[in-house]
C-alpha positions in Angstrom: -18.9 -17.0 1.3 -17.2 -16.0 4.6 -18.3 -13.0 6.7 -15.2 -11.1 5.9 -15.6 -11.5 2.2 -19.2 -10.2 2.6 -18.0 -7.1 4.4 -15.4 -6.1 1.8 -18.3 -5.3 -0.6 -20.5 -2.9 1.3 -21.0 -0.3 -1.4 -22.8 -2.7 -3.8 -25.9 -2.4 -1.7 -25.6 1.4 -1.6 -25.2 1.7 -5.4 -28.3 -0.5 -5.9 -30.7 1.7 -3.9 -33.6 3.5 -5.7 -33.2 7.2 -6.5 -34.6 9.5 -3.8 -35.8 13.0 -4.3 -33.3 15.8 -3.7 -35.1 17.8 -1.0 -34.9 15.1 1.8 -31.2 14.9 1.1 -30.7 18.7 1.1 -32.6 20.2 4.0 -30.7 18.7 6.9 -27.3 19.6 5.4 -28.6 23.2 4.6 -29.4 23.4 8.3 -25.9 22.3 9.2 -24.6 25.3 7.2 -27.3 27.8 8.4 -27.6 26.9 12.1 -24.1 28.2 13.1 -24.8 31.5 11.2 -28.1 31.9 13.1 -26.5 31.2 16.5 -23.6 33.5 15.6 -26.1 36.4 15.1 -26.8 36.3 18.8 -23.4 35.2 20.2 -21.6 38.0 18.4 -24.0 41.0 18.6 -21.7 43.5 17.0 -20.4 41.6 14.0 -23.0 38.7 14.0 -20.1 36.5 12.8 -17.1 34.9 14.6 -13.9 37.0 14.6 -11.9 36.8 11.4 -14.7 34.9 9.7 -14.0 34.5 6.0 -10.3 35.4 6.1 -8.7 32.9 3.8 -6.5 31.1 4.4 -7.7 31.0 8.0 -5.4 32.8 10.5 -5.0 32.6 14.3 -7.9 34.2 16.1 -6.6 34.0 19.6 -4.5 31.5 21.5 -6.5 28.9 23.4 -5.5 27.5 26.8 -3.3 24.6 25.8 -3.8 22.4 28.8 -6.5 21.7 31.4 -5.9 18.5 33.4 -9.6 17.4 34.0 -10.4 17.8 30.3 -7.2 16.1 29.2 -7.9 13.1 31.5 -11.5 12.9 30.1 -10.2 12.8 26.5 -7.5 10.4 27.5 -10.0 8.0 29.0 -12.1 8.1 25.8 -9.0 7.4 23.7 -8.0 4.5 25.8 -11.4 2.9 25.5 -11.3 3.3 21.7 -7.8 1.8 21.6 -8.9 -1.1 23.7 -11.8 -1.7 21.4 -9.6 -1.7 18.3 -7.0 -4.0 19.9 -9.2 -6.4 21.7 -12.6 -6.4 19.9 -13.6 -9.8 21.4 -13.8 -8.2 24.8 -16.4 -5.9 23.4 -18.7 -8.7 22.2 -17.2 -9.5 18.8 -16.9 -13.1 17.7 -13.3 -14.3 17.0 -12.5 -14.1 13.3 -13.0 -17.2 11.2 -10.1 -18.6 9.1 -9.8 -16.7 5.9 -9.2 -18.1 2.4 -5.7 -17.4 1.0 -5.2 -14.1 -0.7 -4.5 -14.2 -4.5 -0.8 -14.1 -5.4 0.5 -10.6 -5.8 1.0 -9.2 -9.2 3.6 -6.8 -10.5 3.4 -3.2 -9.4 1.7 -1.0 -12.1 3.6 1.7 -13.8 1.7 4.4 -11.8 3.1 3.0 -8.6 6.6 3.8 -9.7 5.6 7.2 -11.0 3.9 7.9 -7.7 6.9 6.8 -5.7 9.2 9.1 -7.7 6.8 12.0 -7.3 6.6 11.3 -3.5 10.4 11.1 -3.0 11.2 14.1 -5.2 8.6 16.5 -3.8 9.2 15.3 -0.2 12.8 16.1 -0.7 12.0 19.5 -2.2 9.6 20.4 0.6 11.8 19.2 3.5 14.8 20.7 1.8 13.1 24.0 1.4 14.2 24.2 -2.2 12.8 27.4 -3.5 10.8 28.2 -5.5 9.7 24.6 -6.0 8.9 24.1 -2.3 6.0 26.6 -2.7 4.2 24.1 -5.0 5.4 20.8 -3.6 2.4 19.8 -1.3 -0.1 18.7 -3.9 2.3 16.8 -6.2 3.7 15.0 -3.1 0.2 13.9 -2.0 -0.9 12.9 -5.5 2.3 10.8 -5.8 1.4 9.2 -2.5 -2.1 8.4 -3.6 -0.7 6.7 -6.7 1.6 4.7 -4.4 -1.4 3.6 -2.3 -3.3 2.6 -5.4 -0.4 0.6 -6.7 -0.1 -1.3 -3.4 -3.8 -2.2 -3.7 -3.3 -3.2 -7.3 -0.4 -5.5 -6.4 -2.2 -7.1 -3.3 -5.6 -7.4 -5.0 -4.7 -9.2 -8.2 -4.7 -6.1 -10.4 -7.8 -4.5 -9.1 -7.7 -1.0 -7.6 -9.6 2.2 -7.8 -7.4 3.6 -10.6 -7.5 0.4 -12.6 -11.2 -0.4 -12.1 -12.9 2.8 -11.1 -10.9 5.8 -12.3 -14.1 7.9 -12.6 -14.8 7.3 -8.9 -11.3 8.4 -8.0 -11.6 11.5 -10.1 -15.0 12.4 -8.7 -13.7 11.9 -5.2 -11.1 14.6 -5.9 -13.9 17.0 -6.9 -16.0 16.1 -3.8 -12.8 16.6 -1.8 -12.5 20.3 -2.8 -16.1 21.1 -1.6 -15.9 18.8 1.4 -12.7 20.2 2.8 -14.0 23.7 2.1 -17.0 22.8 4.3 -14.7 21.9 7.1 -12.7 25.1 6.7 -16.1 26.9 7.0 -16.9 25.1 10.2 -13.4 25.9 11.6 -14.4 29.6 11.7 -17.1 28.8 14.2 -14.7 26.8 16.3 -12.5 29.9 16.4 -9.8 28.2 14.5 -8.8 24.7 15.7 -6.3 25.0 13.0 -4.9 27.9 11.0 -2.2 28.6 8.3 0.6 30.9 9.5 2.1 30.9 6.0 -1.2 31.7 4.3 0.1 35.2 3.3 3.6 35.0 1.7 5.3 38.0 -0.1 6.7 35.6 -2.7 3.2 34.5 -3.8 0.1 36.5 -4.7 -3.1 35.8 -2.8 -4.7 34.4 -5.9 -1.8 31.9 -6.3 -2.1 30.9 -2.6 -5.9 30.3 -3.0 -5.3 28.2 -6.1 -2.6 26.2 -4.2 -5.1 25.6 -1.4 -7.9 24.5 -3.7 -5.6 22.1 -5.5 -4.4 20.7 -2.2 -8.0 20.1 -1.2 -8.3 17.6 -4.0 -6.1 15.1 -2.2 -8.1 14.4 1.0 -10.9 12.2 -0.2 -8.9 10.1 -2.7 -6.2 9.4 -0.1 -8.7 8.1 2.5 -10.6 6.0 0.0 -7.3 4.5 -1.2 -6.4 3.6 2.4 -9.8 1.9 2.8 -9.3 -0.2 -0.2 -5.8 -1.1 0.9 -6.9 -2.2 4.3 -9.6 -4.4 2.6 -6.7 -6.5 1.2 -6.0 -7.7 4.7 -8.9 -10.1 5.3 -7.8 -11.1 8.8 -8.0 -7.5 9.9 -11.4 -7.0 8.3 -12.8 -10.2 9.9 -11.9 -9.0 13.4 -14.8 -6.5 13.3 -17.2 -8.4 11.0 -19.5 -10.0 13.6 -20.2 -7.9 16.6 -22.9 -6.1 18.6 -25.8 -4.7 16.6 -26.2 -1.0 17.1 -29.1 1.0 15.8 -29.3 4.8 16.5 -32.6 6.6 16.0 -32.4 8.8 12.9 -34.3 11.8 14.3 -32.1 11.8 17.4 -29.0 11.8 15.2 -30.3 14.6 13.0 -31.7 17.0 15.6 -29.0 16.1 18.2 -26.3 16.8 15.6 -27.9 20.1 14.7 -28.1 21.1 18.4 -24.4 20.3 18.7 -23.6 22.4 15.7 -25.4 25.3 17.3 -23.8 24.7 20.7 -20.3 24.8 19.1 -20.8 28.5 18.4 -21.7 29.2 22.0 -19.0 27.1 23.6 -16.3 26.7 21.0 -13.6 25.7 23.4 -15.1 22.7 25.3 -17.0 21.6 22.2 -14.2 21.8 19.7 -14.8 18.2 18.8 -18.3 19.0 17.5 -16.7 20.3 14.3 -16.5 16.6 13.3 -19.2 14.9 15.4 -22.1 17.3 14.8 -22.2 17.2 11.0 -21.4 13.4 11.1 -24.4 12.8 13.3 -26.7 14.7 10.9 -25.4 12.8 7.9 -25.7 9.5 9.7 -29.3 10.1 10.6 -30.2 11.6 7.2 -28.8 8.7 5.2 -30.2 6.1 7.6 -33.7 7.6 7.4 -33.6 7.5 3.6 -32.4 3.8 3.9 -29.1 4.6 2.1 -26.3 2.2 2.9 -23.4 3.7 4.9 -20.7 2.2 7.1 -22.8 3.3 10.1 -25.9 1.5 8.8 -23.9 -1.7 8.7 -23.6 -1.5 12.5 -27.3 -2.5 12.6 -26.3 -5.9 11.2 -23.3 -6.2 13.6 -20.9 -5.5 10.8 -18.4 -2.9 12.1 -15.7 -3.6 9.4 -16.5 -0.8 7.0 -16.6 1.8 9.7 -13.4 0.5 11.5 -11.4 0.2 8.3 -12.1 3.7 7.0 -11.4 5.1 10.5 -8.1 3.2 10.7 -7.2 4.3 7.2 -7.8 7.9 8.2 -5.6 7.5 11.2 -2.8 5.9 9.2 -3.0 8.6 6.6 -3.1 11.2 9.3 0.3 10.1 10.5 1.7 11.0 7.1 -0.2 14.2 7.0 1.1 15.4 10.3 4.7 14.2 10.0 5.1 15.6 6.5 3.5 18.9 7.6 5.8 19.2 10.6 8.8 18.5 8.5 7.8 21.2 6.0 8.1 24.0 8.6 11.2 26.1 8.7 13.0 26.9 12.0 12.9 30.6 11.1 9.2 31.6 10.8 10.1 34.5 8.5 11.5 32.0 5.9 8.2 30.3 4.9 8.4 27.7 2.1 5.1 25.8 2.4 1.9 28.0 2.2 -0.2 24.9 3.1 1.6 24.4 6.4 -0.9 24.4 9.3 -0.7 24.7 13.1 -3.3 23.5 15.7 -4.9 25.7 18.3 -6.8 23.0 20.1 -8.0 23.9 23.6 -7.1 21.9 26.7 -5.3 19.0 25.1 -2.7 20.7 22.9 0.3 19.1 24.5 2.7 16.2 23.8 3.7 16.7 20.2 5.7 13.9 18.6 7.1 14.9 15.2 3.8 16.7 14.5 1.9 19.9 15.1 -1.0 17.6 16.1 -1.1 16.9 19.8 -0.9 13.2 20.6 -4.5 12.8 21.8 -5.6 14.8 18.8 -4.8 11.9 16.5 -7.9 10.2 17.8 -9.9 12.8 15.8 -8.8 11.1 12.6 -11.0 8.1 13.4 -14.4 9.8 13.1 -13.0 12.1 10.4 -12.5 9.0 8.1 -16.1 7.9 8.6 -17.3 11.5 8.0 -15.4 11.7 4.7 -17.1 8.5 3.5 -20.5 9.7 4.6 -20.0 13.0 2.7 -19.0 11.0 -0.4 -22.1 8.8 -0.2 -24.3 11.8 0.3 -22.8 13.6 -2.6 -23.2 10.6 -4.8 -26.9 10.3 -3.9 -27.4 14.0 -4.5 -25.6 14.3 -7.8 -26.3 10.8 -9.2 -22.8 9.2 -9.4 -21.8 5.8 -8.0 -19.9 5.7 -4.8 -19.3 2.0 -4.9 -15.8 1.0 -3.7 -16.3 -2.6 -4.6 -13.4 -3.4 -7.0 -15.1 -6.6 -8.3 -18.2 -4.9 -9.8 
């Protein structure tokens, strides 16, 4: 069996691990939630909470400085290093990929691919065309249609094996995890003083209860979309093999947990320069927690020199992010008083919020999708261990 074939089945080892007690899984993540609240008590002596904390959907707190050249250049340098790693992995100590066995012949697209394609086209046209009142409700059907398209592509390229055809329960559970998971990120966004917010979150045409329901339904799409992208990229064995044999990297579990918690607290004190902690702090805690409990994760695979799972889910997140951002940008109306998409979001990222290409996201901000994809998978694995469901993405088992 080739190295790349081995790396396309990482979750088998995760699913086979013995059951662990709940408390070791819980306490670090409870601290991730509580630490910002404790720090906020001292940072905001009058209210003990960040301004506009709990307003839902989140609104603009205050405009951040959009550009600061030294910070911009620092982030640009980091992005260029990451891009070089992804494009030329052999220059970073990876072995050249070995020849891969031929892929199975493609099969016909399943029926849900065509249904998903129709949903995507119809609701994209409704949202971009601002066709009221349907445009108010177009976001989630659009994205669930796109998820079906992705699954149908996997099905065709993978000889009839996809999440929906082989693991529909996993796909359904990922949607439930997605609601709680994205709710957690919205919670952390309050402590960052609003790296993103929703200017259409209050619309006269819709009640607040309706808007909240639309947001919760929209939250179901995040995890399924990224897991579908991961399984799709797995069907490109040459891509997977590029990162299969590389440097072995082991990060101390305690350093990850306590360092991540320290970052989570520091975010409350310095929300502008540490805006990126919103993703990196909780991810570090989860990495250390799952590693200490000997639970397989895409980060644990780095200890074996296998970077494929982490890279593929990061790339899948980046590719999906392009659709997220372009479709979000296209849903905005030139007249702000004529709001049609309550889920429309705007970024308020300090120091790098410049150079926007068909997106509200600044160009350098797209790099944030890379760790976000890894974090999404870690949350899914953690939730599976906590609640006792399988998180295996292996389509052969």
